[in-house]
C-alpha positions as a printed Julia matrix, in Angstrom:
296×3 Matrix{Float64}:
 52.56  275.23  49.94
 50.0   276.63  52.36
 48.81  274.69  55.41
 46.12  275.39  58.0
 46.38  273.8   61.46
 43.68  274.25  64.09
 44.39  273.97  67.8
 47.96  275.0   67.06
 48.97  276.91  70.19
 49.87  273.81  72.22
 50.2   270.06  72.16
 50.02  268.07  68.94
 48.77  271.0   66.86
 51.68  273.23  67.81
 54.18  270.49  66.99
 52.48  269.8   63.65
 52.66  273.5   62.78
 56.34  273.48  63.7
 57.09  270.37  61.62
 55.37  271.81  58.56
 57.12  275.15  59.04
 60.43  273.26  59.14
 59.55  272.01  55.65
 59.41  275.67  54.58
 55.65  275.6   54.14
 53.48  278.6   54.79
 51.57  277.87  58.0
 48.33  279.44  59.2
 47.84  278.31  62.79
 44.55  278.7   64.65
 44.09  279.13  68.39
 41.47  280.42  70.81
 43.64  282.71  72.96
 45.12  285.83  71.32
 48.03  285.77  73.74
 48.86  282.14  73.06
 48.51  282.73  69.32
 51.09  285.52  69.46
 53.44  283.43  71.59
 53.2   280.36  69.35
 53.68  282.41  66.2
 56.84  284.0   67.58
 58.21  280.73  68.93
 57.68  278.73  65.73
 59.14  281.48  63.57
 62.24  281.62  65.75
 62.64  277.83  65.98
 62.25  277.2   62.25
 63.52  280.4   60.71
 60.34  280.46  58.65
 58.76  283.94  58.43
 55.66  282.49  56.77
 54.03  281.44  60.04
 50.93  283.38  61.06
 48.34  282.65  63.71
 44.65  283.49  63.58
 42.4   283.69  66.63
 39.05  281.92  66.68
 36.72  280.25  69.17
 35.82  277.03  67.39
 32.95  276.36  69.76
 31.07  279.18  67.98
 29.67  278.5   64.52
 29.74  282.21  63.75
 33.42  282.41  64.69
 34.22  279.41  62.5
 32.54  281.21  59.6
 34.55  284.36  60.34
 37.76  282.34  60.53
 37.06  280.63  57.22
 36.48  283.99  55.53
 39.8   285.29  56.89
 41.66  282.18  55.75
 40.14  282.39  52.25
 41.22  286.01  52.03
 44.79  285.15  53.01
 45.06  281.87  51.1
 43.24  281.49  47.76
 44.72  277.98  47.55
 45.25  275.57  50.48
 47.39  272.43  50.25
 46.92  270.95  53.73
 44.18  271.34  56.34
 44.79  269.71  59.72
 41.62  269.58  61.84
 43.4   269.08  65.15
 41.48  271.28  67.61
 39.87  269.38  70.44
 38.57  269.74  73.96
 37.53  267.61  76.92
 35.09  268.56  79.65
 34.05  266.4   82.58
 30.77  268.24  83.04
 28.18  268.9   80.37
 28.64  272.36  78.88
 26.81  274.09  76.07
 28.24  276.4   73.43
 26.81  279.77  72.47
 24.81  277.87  69.84
 23.29  275.58  72.49
 25.32  272.53  71.42
 27.22  270.08  73.62
 30.75  271.47  73.7
 32.83  268.38  72.92
 30.78  267.41  69.87
 30.77  271.03  68.69
 34.53  271.58  68.97
 35.86  268.1   68.23
 33.65  267.37  65.2
 31.22  270.06  64.11
 33.79  272.86  63.86
 35.89  270.66  61.56
 32.82  269.81  59.48
 31.98  273.48  59.03
 35.52  274.77  58.51
 36.32  272.05  55.97
 33.18  272.83  54.0
 33.88  276.53  53.92
 37.47  275.92  52.8
 36.63  273.34  50.13
 37.03  275.77  47.24
 40.66  276.75  48.06
 41.4   273.09  48.84
 40.08  272.04  45.45
 42.04  274.83  43.81
 45.26  273.19  45.03
 44.51  270.13  42.92
 46.31  267.78  45.32
 45.28  268.95  48.78
 45.06  266.83  51.89
 42.78  267.0   54.92
 43.96  265.33  58.12
 41.31  264.8   60.81
 42.48  264.0   64.34
 40.56  261.15  65.88
 41.6   258.83  68.7
 41.65  255.21  69.77
 38.89  256.37  72.12
 36.5   256.12  69.17
 36.48  252.33  69.68
 34.59  252.94  72.95
 32.3   255.48  71.34
 28.75  255.23  70.06
 26.6   257.77  68.28
 23.68  258.58  70.55
 21.4   259.49  67.67
 18.36  260.36  69.74
 20.38  262.54  72.12
 23.69  263.58  70.55
 24.06  266.28  73.18
 23.81  263.66  75.93
 21.34  265.71  77.93
 20.44  262.57  79.86
 23.16  260.7   81.74
 26.06  262.86  80.6
 29.57  261.51  81.09
 32.61  263.42  79.91
 34.42  260.42  78.46
 31.26  259.17  76.75
 30.9   262.53  75.03
 34.59  262.58  74.1
 34.48  259.07  72.63
 31.39  259.96  70.61
 33.09  263.07  69.19
 36.13  261.07  68.1
 33.93  258.44  66.46
 32.19  261.3   64.65
 35.54  262.37  63.17
 36.11  258.92  61.64
 32.59  258.86  60.2
 33.08  262.4   58.89
 36.33  261.38  57.18
 34.71  258.45  55.39
 31.72  260.45  54.17
 33.85  263.41  53.11
 35.94  261.09  50.96
 32.81  259.54  49.44
 31.26  262.86  48.52
 34.45  264.43  47.2
 36.14  261.85  45.0
 36.91  263.92  41.92
 40.38  264.54  40.45
 40.65  268.01  42.02
 39.2   267.0   45.38
 41.42  266.63  48.45
 42.48  263.32  49.96
 41.29  262.94  53.53
 42.72  260.91  56.4
 41.59  260.13  59.95
 44.63  259.84  62.22
 44.87  258.21  65.63
 47.91  259.87  67.26
 48.0   257.33  70.11
 48.07  258.07  73.83
 49.73  261.46  74.04
 50.9   263.6   76.95
 48.87  266.71  76.18
 46.93  269.27  78.23
 43.54  268.56  76.66
 42.17  266.9   79.8
 43.49  269.63  82.1
 42.22  272.76  80.37
 39.2   274.24  82.06
 38.7   271.31  84.43
 39.13  270.93  88.19
 42.09  269.59  90.13
 40.81  266.02  90.31
 40.3   265.8   86.56
 43.74  267.3   85.94
 45.31  264.72  88.25
 43.46  261.8   86.66
 44.41  263.02  83.18
 48.06  263.35  84.18
 48.12  259.81  85.54
 46.29  258.46  82.49
 48.72  259.99  80.02
 51.9   259.34  82.0
 52.84  256.45  79.71
 51.89  258.34  76.58
 54.16  259.57  73.82
 55.24  263.18  73.48
 53.24  265.66  71.38
 56.25  265.83  69.03
 56.13  262.09  68.41
 52.38  262.19  67.78
 52.76  265.18  65.47
 55.21  263.27  63.29
 52.48  260.78  62.35
 50.07  263.6   61.57
 52.61  265.5   59.46
 53.48  262.25  57.69
 49.89  261.8   56.5
 49.9   265.44  55.41
 53.02  265.12  53.28
 54.01  261.51  52.52
 53.89  260.9   48.73
 53.03  257.19  49.05
 49.65  257.82  50.72
 48.42  260.34  48.21
 44.96  259.35  47.02
 44.42  256.75  49.79
 41.45  258.75  50.93
 38.82  258.14  53.58
 40.99  255.76  55.6
 42.1   255.46  59.23
 45.79  255.7   60.13
 47.91  254.98  63.19
 51.7   255.03  63.54
 52.14  255.8   59.83
 50.18  252.74  58.76
 46.63  252.11  57.66
 44.62  250.57  60.49
 41.16  249.12  60.97
 38.79  251.45  62.76
 35.79  250.38  64.84
 32.86  248.51  63.34
 30.47  251.41  63.93
 32.86  253.83  62.21
 32.71  251.71  59.06
 28.91  251.94  58.73
 28.11  253.99  55.58
 24.57  254.66  56.75
 25.85  256.13  60.02
 28.33  258.31  58.13
 25.57  259.66  55.88
 23.25  260.23  58.84
 25.9   262.19  60.73
 26.68  264.27  57.63
 23.03  265.2   57.26
 22.94  266.25  60.93
 26.03  268.4   60.32
 24.3   270.04  57.38
 21.21  270.7   59.48
 23.23  272.27  62.3
 25.44  274.44  60.09
 23.39  275.19  56.98
 25.98  273.58  54.71
 24.91  271.75  51.59
 27.06  269.31  49.66
 26.93  267.16  46.53
 25.2   263.79  46.76
 26.64  261.53  45.48
 30.26  262.59  44.85
 30.39  265.18  42.1
 33.69  266.86  41.17
 33.63  270.61  41.1
 30.54  271.09  43.27
 31.22  272.85  46.54
 29.8   272.91  50.03
 27.88  276.17  50.27
 26.73  278.05  53.35
 23.29  279.41  52.56
 23.3   283.17  53.03
 19.89  283.05  54.68
 21.29  280.83  57.41
 24.66  282.58  57.88
């Protein structure tokens, strides 16, 4: 079996990659730093004794780099059994990507939207693939700011983060609706709980790092969180239970806004507009998301 895990050089993603490698799966990890990619690849191979662990470098804040990454993955893996969209970021201040998009929404949701679409063909080829999207309990505090998704007015880091995690739940529901054929992957949104990770410390100042450390002090370890993610990726009993929200290895009820089909469709259409992807409407087995060459 072949698995792809984004944000796999640290935290939850690294532990997920390790857990799947322990199951003797082939693992393609994705990270932004070449140095950290090499270090994680070596460490996981040594810890698990699995030589089939390889890391690929990509900056998921760049749509062009996501496209390049997808092409490299397709070349290495004609069939994919598990895709874990784990990569995430937090920034206190408003930052824009090279594409002019608000960074948290771009990395935490849009990169997963684009990468998943570009990998749909090898996922469908598996016949029983799974997609696990990392969300958060923070989505309960989130709202989609439809008229200003980039939060150019009144930006707050946590407001942007909560919105991006809500977007992942909406994305999961709409992905399941559009791809409901017998060869289409099952898709799950997973809340890993409060976790002691570095996401709030990376690229932020001392005060933010301190606040994040205090906030997560009572959280679970990345290994514990990863076990729930890996469970959704492999547990036989949840196969086919697609489009749902999971926490602590159990189906849970997500926020009211995340269960709005109209919001899910609206967000999907925005994703298509931003990336150039086109998808079947309604669900139609065998039809793929396609990146228009003119917009690549």
